[in-house]
Residue frames as a rotation matrix with the C-alpha (Angstrom) as fourth column:
MET 1
-0.714 -0.458 -0.529 136.48
0.108 0.675 -0.730 63.85
0.691 -0.579 -0.432 115.44
THR 2
-0.837 0.481 0.263 133.98
-0.461 -0.359 -0.812 65.60
-0.296 -0.800 0.522 117.73
TRP 3
-0.040 0.856 -0.515 131.24
-0.979 0.069 0.192 64.36
0.200 0.512 0.836 115.37
GLU 4
-0.146 -0.087 -0.985 132.36
-0.217 0.975 -0.054 60.71
0.965 0.205 -0.161 115.72
VAL 5
-0.954 -0.250 -0.167 132.67
0.112 0.219 -0.969 60.95
0.279 -0.943 -0.181 119.50
LEU 6
-0.602 0.788 0.129 129.19
-0.716 -0.461 -0.524 62.45
-0.354 -0.408 0.842 119.87
SER 7
0.071 0.599 -0.798 127.78
-0.832 0.477 0.283 59.81
0.550 0.643 0.532 117.50
MET 8
-0.468 -0.380 -0.797 129.40
0.025 0.896 -0.442 57.07
0.883 -0.228 -0.410 119.52
ILE 9
-0.988 0.120 0.097 128.13
-0.115 -0.155 -0.981 58.47
-0.102 -0.981 0.167 122.87
GLY 10
-0.312 0.940 -0.135 124.61
-0.927 -0.333 -0.174 58.92
-0.209 0.071 0.975 121.49
THR 11
0.000 0.264 -0.965 124.55
-0.635 0.745 0.203 55.46
0.772 0.613 0.168 119.93
ILE 12
-0.724 -0.336 -0.602 125.72
0.218 0.716 -0.663 53.68
0.654 -0.611 -0.445 123.07
ALA 13
-0.936 0.331 0.123 123.48
-0.262 -0.415 -0.871 55.75
-0.237 -0.848 0.475 125.38
PHE 14
-0.138 0.951 -0.275 120.30
-0.986 -0.157 -0.049 55.25
-0.090 0.265 0.960 123.33
ALA 15
-0.190 -0.007 -0.982 121.01
-0.396 0.916 0.070 51.57
0.898 0.402 -0.177 122.64
ILE 16
-0.906 -0.189 -0.379 121.31
0.267 0.440 -0.857 50.99
0.328 -0.878 -0.349 126.40
SER 17
-0.755 0.654 0.049 118.24
-0.522 -0.554 -0.648 53.11
-0.397 -0.514 0.760 127.14
GLY 18
-0.025 0.757 -0.653 116.14
-0.927 0.228 0.299 51.19
0.375 0.612 0.696 124.61
ALA 19
-0.401 -0.196 -0.895 117.35
-0.027 0.979 -0.202 47.86
0.916 -0.057 -0.398 126.01
ILE 20
-1.000 -0.007 -0.022 116.54
0.022 -0.038 -0.999 48.96
0.006 -0.999 0.038 129.57
ILE 21
-0.407 0.912 -0.054 112.98
-0.858 -0.402 -0.321 49.92
-0.314 -0.084 0.946 128.65
ALA 22
-0.024 0.347 -0.938 112.53
-0.671 0.690 0.272 46.67
0.741 0.636 0.217 126.73
MET 23
-0.658 -0.307 -0.687 113.58
0.232 0.785 -0.574 44.74
0.716 -0.537 -0.446 129.83
GLU 24
-0.896 0.424 0.133 111.28
-0.327 -0.426 -0.844 46.82
-0.301 -0.799 0.520 132.04
GLU 25
0.004 0.923 -0.385 108.43
-0.995 -0.036 -0.098 45.84
-0.105 0.384 0.918 129.68
GLU 26
-0.047 -0.116 0.992 109.62
-0.365 0.927 0.091 42.19
-0.930 -0.358 -0.086 129.92
TYR 27
0.662 0.141 -0.736 110.37
-0.749 0.124 -0.650 41.76
-0.001 0.982 0.188 126.22
ASP 28
0.843 -0.437 0.314 112.26
0.385 0.897 0.216 38.67
-0.376 -0.061 0.925 125.11
ILE 29
-0.020 -0.983 -0.183 115.89
0.437 -0.173 0.883 38.89
-0.899 -0.062 0.433 123.97
LEU 30
-0.411 -0.068 0.909 114.93
0.907 -0.131 0.400 39.66
0.092 0.989 0.115 120.33
GLY 31
0.635 0.722 0.275 112.64
0.664 -0.692 0.282 42.47
0.394 0.004 -0.919 121.51
VAL 32
0.611 -0.500 -0.613 115.48
0.369 -0.505 0.780 43.91
-0.700 -0.703 -0.124 123.63
TYR 33
-0.457 -0.848 0.268 117.80
0.615 -0.084 0.784 44.03
-0.642 0.523 0.560 120.63
ILE 34
-0.157 0.473 0.867 115.17
0.915 -0.260 0.308 45.47
0.371 0.842 -0.392 118.31
LEU 35
0.850 0.522 -0.077 114.15
0.509 -0.774 0.377 48.23
0.137 -0.360 -0.923 120.71
GLY 36
0.340 -0.808 -0.481 117.80
0.403 -0.337 0.851 49.02
-0.850 -0.483 0.211 121.46
ILE 37
-0.575 -0.570 0.586 118.72
0.739 -0.055 0.671 49.34
-0.350 0.820 0.453 117.74
VAL 38
0.134 0.733 0.667 115.60
0.861 -0.419 0.287 51.33
0.490 0.536 -0.687 116.87
THR 39
0.851 0.165 -0.498 116.26
0.455 -0.706 0.543 53.77
-0.262 -0.689 -0.676 119.72
ALA 40
0.025 -0.966 -0.256 119.91
0.436 -0.220 0.873 54.19
-0.900 -0.134 0.416 118.72
PHE 41
-0.812 -0.461 0.359 119.29
0.472 -0.155 0.868 54.80
-0.344 0.874 0.343 115.04
GLY 42
0.065 0.957 0.283 115.70
0.988 -0.023 -0.151 56.14
-0.138 0.289 -0.947 114.82
GLY 43
0.514 0.123 -0.849 116.56
0.273 -0.962 0.026 59.78
-0.813 -0.244 -0.528 115.46
GLY 44
-0.509 -0.795 -0.330 119.26
-0.156 -0.291 0.944 59.77
-0.847 0.532 0.024 112.79
ALA 45
-0.667 0.317 0.674 116.86
0.723 0.493 0.484 58.19
-0.179 0.810 -0.558 110.26
ILE 46
0.465 0.876 -0.126 114.18
0.832 -0.482 -0.274 60.83
-0.301 0.022 -0.953 110.89
ARG 47
0.285 -0.427 -0.858 116.77
-0.045 -0.900 0.433 63.63
-0.958 -0.085 -0.276 110.63
ASN 48
-0.748 -0.624 0.224 118.19
0.146 0.175 0.974 62.23
-0.647 0.761 -0.040 107.37
LEU 49
-0.229 0.761 0.607 114.69
0.967 0.249 0.052 62.13
-0.111 0.599 -0.793 105.83
LEU 50
0.658 0.648 -0.384 113.98
0.646 -0.748 -0.154 65.73
-0.386 -0.147 -0.911 106.79
ILE 51
0.436 -0.517 -0.737 117.23
-0.297 -0.855 0.425 67.38
-0.850 0.034 -0.526 105.81
GLY 52
0.782 0.078 -0.618 117.76
-0.618 -0.032 -0.786 65.50
-0.081 0.996 0.023 102.59
VAL 53
-0.441 -0.896 0.053 120.39
-0.882 0.443 0.158 62.88
-0.165 0.023 -0.986 103.42
PRO 54
-0.045 0.439 -0.897 119.63
-0.531 0.750 0.394 59.40
0.846 0.494 0.200 102.03
VAL 55
0.638 0.319 0.700 118.30
-0.769 0.315 0.557 57.21
-0.043 -0.894 0.446 104.82
SER 56
0.913 -0.296 -0.282 120.57
0.194 0.921 -0.338 54.48
0.359 0.254 0.898 103.38
ALA 57
0.082 -0.901 0.426 123.52
-0.449 -0.415 -0.791 56.44
0.890 -0.126 -0.438 104.81
LEU 58
0.444 0.130 0.887 122.58
-0.894 0.130 0.428 54.78
-0.059 -0.983 0.174 108.12
TRP 59
0.994 0.004 0.111 123.61
0.001 0.999 -0.040 51.37
-0.111 0.040 0.993 106.75
GLU 60
0.455 -0.887 0.082 127.14
0.085 -0.048 -0.995 52.66
0.886 0.460 0.054 106.17
GLN 61
0.172 -0.364 0.916 127.63
-0.884 -0.467 -0.019 52.97
0.434 -0.806 -0.402 109.96
GLY 62
0.371 0.002 -0.928 128.78
-0.040 0.999 -0.014 49.39
0.928 0.042 0.371 110.42
MET 63
-0.647 -0.718 -0.258 130.97
0.251 0.119 -0.961 50.16
0.720 -0.686 0.103 113.41
PHE 64
-0.666 0.466 0.583 128.14
-0.721 -0.601 -0.345 51.99
0.190 -0.650 0.736 115.21
PHE 65
0.415 0.829 -0.374 125.84
-0.683 0.556 0.475 48.99
0.602 0.058 0.797 114.70
GLN 66
0.044 -0.510 -0.859 128.47
0.326 0.820 -0.470 46.71
0.945 -0.259 0.202 116.24
VAL 67
-0.904 -0.380 0.195 128.90
-0.021 -0.418 -0.908 49.07
0.427 -0.825 0.370 119.19
ALA 68
-0.216 0.909 0.356 125.10
-0.929 -0.304 0.212 49.27
0.301 -0.284 0.910 119.66
LEU 69
0.511 0.424 -0.748 124.82
-0.294 0.904 0.311 45.47
0.807 0.061 0.587 119.62
LEU 70
-0.372 -0.744 -0.556 127.67
0.412 0.404 -0.816 45.11
0.832 -0.532 0.156 122.11
SER 71
-0.832 0.091 0.548 126.07
-0.452 -0.682 -0.574 47.69
0.321 -0.726 0.608 124.42
ILE 72
0.189 0.982 0.021 122.73
-0.879 0.160 0.449 45.90
0.437 -0.103 0.893 124.33
THR 73
0.334 -0.159 -0.929 124.39
0.123 0.985 -0.124 42.55
0.934 -0.073 0.349 124.99
ALA 74
-0.734 -0.678 -0.016 126.26
0.155 -0.144 -0.977 44.04
0.661 -0.720 0.211 127.95
VAL 75
-0.498 0.643 0.582 122.98
-0.846 -0.507 -0.163 45.35
0.191 -0.574 0.797 129.44
PHE 76
0.458 0.757 -0.466 121.23
-0.644 0.644 0.413 42.03
0.613 0.111 0.783 128.87
LEU 77
0.195 -0.490 -0.850 124.05
0.365 0.840 -0.401 40.11
0.910 -0.232 0.342 130.62
PHE 78
-0.399 -0.390 0.830 124.24
-0.498 -0.668 -0.553 42.53
0.770 -0.634 0.073 133.55
PRO 79
-0.894 0.033 -0.447 123.81
0.354 0.665 -0.658 40.99
0.276 -0.746 -0.606 137.04
HIS 80
-0.060 0.995 0.081 120.17
0.635 -0.024 0.772 40.99
0.770 0.098 -0.630 138.10
ASN 81
0.240 0.200 -0.950 120.75
0.950 -0.248 0.188 42.67
-0.198 -0.948 -0.250 141.47
LEU 82
-0.715 -0.514 -0.474 122.22
0.396 -0.857 0.331 45.74
-0.576 0.049 0.816 139.74
LEU 83
-0.721 0.464 0.514 119.26
0.488 -0.186 0.852 46.00
0.492 0.866 -0.092 137.36
LYS 84
0.084 0.785 -0.614 117.07
0.993 -0.119 -0.017 47.29
-0.087 -0.608 -0.789 140.23
HIS 85
-0.101 -0.216 -0.971 118.63
0.351 -0.921 0.168 50.70
-0.931 -0.324 0.169 139.72
TRP 86
-0.585 -0.238 0.775 117.95
0.792 0.039 0.609 50.80
-0.175 0.970 0.166 135.98
LYS 87
0.553 0.827 0.102 115.16
0.833 -0.544 -0.103 53.36
-0.030 0.142 -0.989 136.33
ARG 88
0.656 -0.376 -0.654 117.73
0.015 -0.860 0.509 55.92
-0.754 -0.344 -0.559 137.33
TRP 89
-0.396 -0.903 0.167 120.40
0.160 0.111 0.981 54.70
-0.904 0.415 0.100 134.94
GLY 90
-0.112 0.455 0.884 117.90
0.970 0.245 -0.003 54.57
-0.218 0.856 -0.468 132.10
ASN 91
0.866 0.494 -0.074 117.17
0.475 -0.861 -0.185 58.27
-0.155 0.125 -0.980 132.49
ILE 92
0.310 -0.840 -0.445 120.88
-0.191 -0.514 0.836 59.16
-0.931 -0.174 -0.320 132.65
PHE 93
-0.570 -0.507 0.647 121.59
0.476 0.438 0.763 57.28
-0.670 0.742 -0.009 129.41
ASP 94
0.264 0.760 0.594 118.55
0.961 -0.152 -0.232 58.81
-0.086 0.632 -0.770 127.81
ALA 95
0.828 -0.024 -0.560 119.80
0.091 -0.980 0.177 62.32
-0.553 -0.197 -0.809 128.79
MET 96
-0.186 -0.979 -0.086 123.25
-0.100 -0.068 0.993 61.55
-0.978 0.193 -0.085 127.29
GLY 97
-0.430 0.088 0.898 121.69
0.813 0.471 0.343 60.26
-0.393 0.878 -0.274 124.10
LEU 98
0.666 0.744 0.050 119.44
0.716 -0.620 -0.321 63.33
-0.208 0.249 -0.946 123.83
ALA 99
0.614 -0.460 -0.641 122.36
-0.167 -0.870 0.464 65.71
-0.771 -0.178 -0.611 124.26
ALA 100
-0.414 -0.862 0.293 124.81
0.076 0.288 0.955 63.93
-0.907 0.417 -0.054 122.00
PHE 101
-0.372 0.316 0.873 122.35
0.897 0.365 0.251 63.47
-0.240 0.876 -0.419 119.15
ALA 102
0.738 0.633 -0.234 120.82
0.558 -0.767 -0.316 66.94
-0.379 0.103 -0.920 119.45
ILE 103
0.307 -0.713 -0.631 124.26
-0.345 -0.701 0.624 68.53
-0.887 0.025 -0.461 119.03
GLN 104
-0.615 -0.548 0.567 125.20
0.259 0.539 0.802 66.09
-0.745 0.640 -0.190 116.28
GLY 105
0.095 0.741 0.665 121.98
0.961 0.107 -0.256 66.80
-0.260 0.663 -0.702 114.39
ALA 106
0.816 0.167 -0.553 122.59
0.154 -0.986 -0.070 70.56
-0.556 -0.028 -0.830 114.71
ILE 107
-0.178 -0.951 -0.253 126.17
-0.271 -0.200 0.942 70.23
-0.946 0.236 -0.222 113.41
TYR 108
-0.478 0.059 0.876 124.85
0.710 0.614 0.346 68.20
-0.517 0.787 -0.336 110.42
ALA 109
0.550 0.794 0.261 122.32
0.808 -0.425 -0.408 70.90
-0.212 0.435 -0.875 109.53
VAL 110
0.617 -0.412 -0.671 124.88
-0.175 -0.903 0.393 73.72
-0.767 -0.126 -0.629 109.95
GLU 111
-0.449 -0.871 0.200 127.35
-0.024 0.236 0.971 71.93
-0.893 0.432 -0.127 107.62
MET 112
-0.386 0.399 0.832 124.57
0.904 0.345 0.254 71.69
-0.185 0.850 -0.494 105.03
ASN 113
-0.987 -0.138 0.080 124.06
0.149 -0.976 0.161 75.46
0.056 0.171 0.984 105.32
HIS 114
-0.149 0.988 -0.039 120.52
0.778 0.142 0.613 75.19
0.611 0.061 -0.789 106.54
PRO 115
-0.096 0.147 0.985 118.87
-0.311 -0.944 0.111 78.21
0.946 -0.296 0.136 108.31
LEU 116
-0.796 -0.267 0.544 118.71
-0.563 -0.005 -0.826 78.42
0.223 -0.964 -0.146 112.11
SER 117
0.118 0.929 0.352 115.10
-0.968 0.187 -0.168 77.08
-0.222 -0.321 0.921 112.19
ALA 118
0.670 0.083 -0.738 116.18
-0.432 0.852 -0.295 73.93
0.604 0.516 0.607 110.33
VAL 119
-0.431 -0.894 -0.123 119.18
-0.296 0.269 -0.917 73.54
0.853 -0.358 -0.380 112.64
ILE 120
-0.590 0.262 0.764 116.88
-0.799 -0.055 -0.598 73.58
-0.115 -0.963 0.242 115.69
VAL 121
0.556 0.823 -0.113 114.42
-0.829 0.540 -0.147 71.16
-0.061 0.175 0.983 114.10
ALA 122
0.310 -0.534 -0.786 117.36
-0.279 0.740 -0.612 68.80
0.909 0.409 0.081 113.20
ALA 123
-0.709 -0.609 0.357 118.57
-0.477 0.041 -0.878 69.04
0.520 -0.792 -0.320 116.82
VAL 124
-0.200 0.730 0.654 115.15
-0.919 0.092 -0.384 68.23
-0.340 -0.677 0.652 118.30
LEU 125
0.720 0.590 -0.364 114.36
-0.687 0.679 -0.258 65.39
0.095 0.436 0.895 115.92
THR 126
0.093 -0.753 -0.652 117.77
-0.266 0.612 -0.745 63.79
0.959 0.243 -0.143 116.08
GLY 127
-0.743 -0.424 0.518 117.89
-0.543 -0.071 -0.837 64.20
0.391 -0.903 -0.177 119.85
SER 128
-0.455 0.633 0.627 114.40
-0.687 0.199 -0.699 62.91
-0.567 -0.748 0.344 120.60
GLY 129
0.051 0.516 -0.855 113.42
-0.958 0.266 0.104 60.90
0.281 0.815 0.508 117.50
GLY 130
-0.545 -0.344 -0.765 114.90
-0.202 0.939 -0.278 57.60
0.814 0.003 -0.581 118.72
GLY 131
-0.982 0.179 0.065 113.28
-0.048 0.095 -0.994 58.10
-0.184 -0.979 -0.085 122.15
ILE 132
-0.265 0.937 -0.227 109.90
-0.897 -0.326 -0.299 58.84
-0.354 0.125 0.927 120.59
ILE 133
0.039 0.228 -0.973 110.00
-0.713 0.689 0.133 55.64
0.700 0.688 0.190 118.49
ARG 134
-0.820 -0.418 -0.392 111.24
-0.016 0.700 -0.714 53.66
0.573 -0.579 -0.580 121.55
ASP 135
-0.850 0.486 0.202 108.43
-0.317 -0.166 -0.934 54.90
-0.421 -0.858 0.295 123.78
LEU 136
-0.017 0.859 -0.512 105.74
-0.998 -0.048 -0.046 54.31
-0.064 0.510 0.858 121.10
LEU 137
-0.123 -0.100 -0.987 106.96
-0.456 0.889 -0.033 50.74
0.881 0.446 -0.155 120.50
ALA 138
-0.901 -0.241 -0.360 107.04
0.205 0.495 -0.845 50.14
0.382 -0.835 -0.396 124.29
GLY 139
-0.031 0.995 -0.092 103.46
0.708 0.087 0.701 51.42
0.705 -0.044 -0.708 124.58
ARG 140
-0.184 -0.112 -0.976 104.45
0.878 -0.465 -0.113 54.48
-0.441 -0.878 0.184 126.62
LYS 141
0.917 0.399 0.021 103.58
0.380 -0.855 -0.354 58.18
-0.123 0.333 -0.935 126.25
PRO 142
0.249 -0.909 0.334 106.73
0.734 -0.048 -0.678 59.68
0.632 0.414 0.655 124.59
LEU 143
-0.074 -0.422 -0.904 108.86
0.932 -0.353 0.088 61.65
-0.356 -0.835 0.419 127.05
VAL 144
-0.893 -0.408 0.192 109.08
0.451 -0.807 0.382 64.54
-0.001 0.428 0.904 124.61
LEU 145
-0.385 0.831 0.401 105.30
0.153 -0.371 0.916 65.03
0.910 0.414 0.015 124.67
ARG 146
0.244 0.444 -0.862 104.95
0.929 0.149 0.340 65.15
0.280 -0.883 -0.376 128.46
SER 147
0.930 0.145 0.338 105.06
0.070 -0.972 0.226 68.34
0.361 -0.187 -0.914 130.46
GLU 148
0.595 -0.796 -0.110 108.43
0.372 0.151 0.916 67.27
-0.713 -0.586 0.387 131.88
ILE 149
0.644 -0.377 -0.666 111.13
-0.648 -0.732 -0.212 69.36
-0.407 0.568 -0.715 130.20
TYR 150
0.337 -0.471 0.815 112.84
0.401 0.855 0.328 67.28
-0.852 0.217 0.477 127.53
ALA 151
0.395 -0.147 0.907 112.90
0.916 -0.018 -0.401 68.69
0.075 0.989 0.128 123.97
VAL 152
1.000 -0.014 -0.022 113.66
-0.011 -0.990 0.141 72.22
-0.024 -0.141 -0.990 125.33
TRP 153
0.402 -0.915 0.043 117.22
-0.153 -0.021 0.988 71.12
-0.903 -0.404 -0.149 126.02
ALA 154
-0.078 -0.365 0.928 117.61
0.855 0.455 0.251 69.92
-0.513 0.813 0.276 122.41
ILE 155
0.754 0.402 0.519 116.26
0.610 -0.721 -0.328 73.31
0.243 0.564 -0.789 121.23
LEU 156
0.875 -0.455 -0.163 118.84
-0.269 -0.739 0.617 75.14
-0.401 -0.496 -0.770 123.33
ALA 157
0.034 -0.886 0.462 121.63
0.271 0.453 0.849 72.94
-0.962 0.097 0.255 122.00
GLY 158
0.197 0.143 0.970 120.40
0.976 0.069 -0.209 73.65
-0.097 0.987 -0.126 118.44
PHE 159
0.978 0.175 0.116 120.48
0.181 -0.983 -0.042 77.39
0.107 0.062 -0.992 119.15
ALA 160
0.558 -0.826 -0.085 124.00
-0.251 -0.265 0.931 77.26
-0.791 -0.498 -0.356 120.58
VAL 161
-0.227 -0.660 0.716 125.30
0.569 0.507 0.648 75.38
-0.790 0.555 0.260 117.51
GLY 162
0.321 0.493 0.809 123.20
0.947 -0.164 -0.276 77.27
-0.003 0.854 -0.519 114.97
LEU 163
0.997 0.068 0.043 124.26
0.065 -0.996 0.060 80.69
0.047 -0.057 -0.997 116.28
GLY 164
0.386 -0.922 0.012 127.92
0.139 0.045 -0.989 79.65
0.912 0.383 0.145 116.38
ILE 165
0.588 -0.161 0.792 128.11
-0.776 -0.389 0.497 79.99
0.228 -0.907 -0.354 120.20
ALA 166
0.282 -0.510 0.813 129.45
-0.353 0.733 0.582 76.41
-0.892 -0.450 0.027 120.28
SER 167
0.851 -0.006 -0.526 131.62
-0.519 0.153 -0.841 75.50
0.086 0.988 0.127 117.32
GLU 168
-0.191 -0.979 -0.077 135.04
-0.863 0.205 -0.462 74.47
0.468 -0.022 -0.883 118.67
PRO 169
-0.165 0.099 -0.981 135.40
0.091 0.992 0.085 70.84
0.982 -0.075 -0.172 119.88
TRP 170
-0.884 -0.199 -0.424 135.81
0.416 0.080 -0.906 71.89
0.214 -0.977 0.012 123.55
GLN 171
-0.751 0.656 0.067 132.74
-0.648 -0.715 -0.264 74.10
-0.125 -0.242 0.962 123.29
LEU 172
-0.047 0.754 -0.656 130.69
-0.693 0.448 0.565 71.25
0.720 0.480 0.501 121.82
TYR 173
-0.389 -0.136 -0.911 131.79
0.409 0.861 -0.303 68.86
0.826 -0.490 -0.280 124.56
LEU 174
-0.994 0.042 -0.097 130.95
0.063 -0.498 -0.865 71.47
-0.085 -0.866 0.493 127.17
LEU 175
-0.439 0.884 -0.159 127.52
-0.882 -0.390 0.264 71.95
0.172 0.256 0.951 125.57
PHE 176
-0.116 0.328 -0.937 127.05
-0.165 0.924 0.344 68.17
0.979 0.195 -0.052 125.72
ILE 177
-0.733 -0.244 -0.635 127.82
0.540 0.360 -0.761 68.11
0.415 -0.900 -0.132 129.41
ILE 178
-0.906 0.423 -0.027 125.56
-0.337 -0.759 -0.556 71.12
-0.256 -0.495 0.831 130.17
THR 179
-0.243 0.855 -0.458 122.68
-0.828 0.064 0.557 69.69
0.505 0.515 0.693 128.08
THR 180
-0.249 0.098 -0.964 122.95
0.204 0.978 0.047 66.30
0.947 -0.185 -0.263 129.78
ALA 181
-0.903 -0.174 -0.392 123.12
0.415 -0.116 -0.903 67.88
0.112 -0.978 0.177 133.23
LEU 182
-0.753 0.658 -0.013 120.07
-0.653 -0.750 -0.106 70.09
-0.079 -0.072 0.994 132.57
ARG 183
-0.092 0.727 -0.680 118.04
-0.546 0.534 0.645 67.11
0.833 0.431 0.348 131.35
ILE 184
-0.407 -0.118 -0.906 119.00
0.526 0.781 -0.338 65.07
0.747 -0.614 -0.256 134.44
LEU 185
-0.984 0.034 -0.177 118.21
0.126 -0.571 -0.812 67.99
-0.129 -0.821 0.557 136.77
SER 186
-0.509 0.857 -0.083 114.82
-0.833 -0.466 0.299 68.59
0.218 0.221 0.951 135.12
TYR 187
-0.016 0.479 -0.878 114.05
-0.093 0.873 0.478 64.89
0.996 0.089 0.030 135.68
ILE 188
-0.620 -0.311 -0.720 115.22
0.618 0.371 -0.693 64.84
0.483 -0.875 -0.038 139.32
TYR 189
-0.911 0.176 -0.372 113.52
0.152 -0.696 -0.702 68.10
-0.383 -0.696 0.608 140.28
LYS 190
-0.253 0.861 0.441 110.50
0.909 0.367 -0.195 67.55
-0.330 0.351 -0.876 138.00
TRP 191
-0.673 -0.002 -0.740 110.82
-0.175 -0.971 0.162 70.86
-0.719 0.239 0.653 136.21
ARG 192
-0.215 0.660 0.720 107.82
0.817 0.525 -0.237 71.23
-0.534 0.537 -0.652 133.99
LEU 193
-0.964 0.083 0.252 106.58
0.102 -0.761 0.640 73.34
0.246 0.643 0.725 131.14
PRO 194
-0.541 0.838 0.070 103.15
-0.627 -0.347 -0.698 74.87
-0.560 -0.421 0.713 131.55
PHE 195
-0.935 0.344 -0.089 100.35
0.165 0.640 0.750 72.54
0.315 0.687 -0.655 130.45
LYS 196
-0.512 0.842 0.170 96.62
-0.856 -0.483 -0.185 72.73
-0.074 -0.240 0.968 130.31
SER 197
-0.943 0.260 0.209 94.32
0.233 0.962 -0.145 69.90
-0.238 -0.088 -0.967 131.20
ILE 198
-0.630 0.776 -0.034 90.87
-0.609 -0.467 0.641 69.73
0.482 0.424 0.767 129.65
HIS 199
-0.449 0.461 -0.765 89.69
0.566 0.810 0.155 67.18
0.691 -0.363 -0.625 132.15
THR 200
-0.112 0.466 0.878 87.00
-0.527 -0.777 0.345 68.77
0.842 -0.424 0.332 134.29
ALA 201
-0.947 -0.213 0.241 86.76
-0.309 0.397 -0.864 67.97
0.089 -0.893 -0.442 137.98
HIS 202
-0.342 0.857 -0.386 83.79
0.309 0.491 0.815 65.74
0.888 0.159 -0.432 138.78
SER 203
-0.442 0.274 0.854 81.52
-0.761 -0.619 -0.195 67.24
0.476 -0.736 0.482 141.38
């Protein structure tokens, strides 16, 4: 049950986040749907490839596709005056998608008896894969590759699930809330990982 709920949250959140970015980039209606669907299902496809689940398993998620399409339609039909706040909402939905899919990917890997390292990789790729594909298709630098803290939260979620710290449904939901909150806080307060620039100052 927890698995389905997390999948549903992640699918809706990433479908909306993809649609928002497509609208920011002024894509037409087909572009909005394509980017929304790719964002919602891209991370799962990458995870399936890496941990040995047939990618075709994605096509068995009929209900999730319908939910994603409904979510994208709702965003597209949203009143224009409310869309001005999408920048903030887009980041909140992205954080929810990251958290839900990171935990879901980690659970998947644990159930397949993969080692901790594979659990963490599954968490990161499921959590950020859709976002990476979305940003690349939208011509943006992927969030996960910027100095802003993003994938770190997926790694922590993977650790918590892989080490058995979070295994009960209530623990997984709490982990989802914590991961989402940390991602939103890192965006608001611009927490950053150390980075090194090789651009030299011009004298």
